[in-house]
C-alpha positions in Angstrom: 0.1 0.1 0.0 1.3 3.3 -1.0 0.6 6.7 0.5 0.4 8.9 -2.4 -2.4 11.4 -1.2 -0.6 12.3 1.9 -2.6 9.7 3.9 -1.1 8.6 7.1 -1.8 6.2 9.9 -2.1 8.0 13.2 -1.5 6.4 16.6 -2.9 8.5 19.4 -2.3 8.3 23.4 -5.5 6.2 23.7 -3.9 3.5 21.4 -0.4 3.6 22.9 -2.0 3.3 26.3 -4.1 0.2 25.4 -0.9 -1.5 23.8 0.9 -0.8 27.0 -1.8 -1.9 29.3 -2.3 -5.3 27.3 1.5 -6.0 27.4 1.6 -5.4 31.2 -1.8 -7.6 31.6 -0.3 -10.4 29.4 3.0 -10.3 31.3 1.3 -10.3 34.8 2.7 -7.1 35.9 -0.9 -5.6 36.6 -4.0 -7.5 37.9 -6.5 -5.3 36.3 -9.8 -6.6 34.8 -9.8 -6.7 31.2 -12.4 -3.7 31.2 -9.7 -1.3 32.7 -7.2 -2.6 30.1 -9.5 -1.9 27.3 -10.7 1.5 28.9 -8.5 3.7 26.8 -10.4 2.5 23.6 -13.7 2.7 25.4 -13.0 6.2 26.4 -11.9 7.1 22.7 -15.2 5.9 21.2 -17.1 7.7 24.0 -15.4 10.9 23.2 -15.9 10.4 19.5 -19.5 9.5 19.8 -20.1 12.4 22.3 -18.5 14.9 19.8 -20.7 13.5 16.8 -23.9 14.0 19.0 -22.8 17.5 19.8 -22.2 18.5 16.1 -25.5 16.8 15.0 -27.5 18.7 17.7 -25.8 21.9 16.7 -26.4 21.3 13.0 -30.1 20.5 13.7 -30.5 23.9 15.6 -28.5 25.7 13.0 -25.7 27.1 15.2 
């Protein structure tokens, strides 16, 4: 796959935290539940859905 149109894959802090937490969980350095290990991804999706809801409401009201 080539990136001719200036496309790029980005990794944000939520993805990095998730990978770190999975590594720590699998190596038995933390004893958290899998919910807390996956929480950075849950938080990322919640923020995106919340932003989408705000934009849709603002669009309907003509702001």
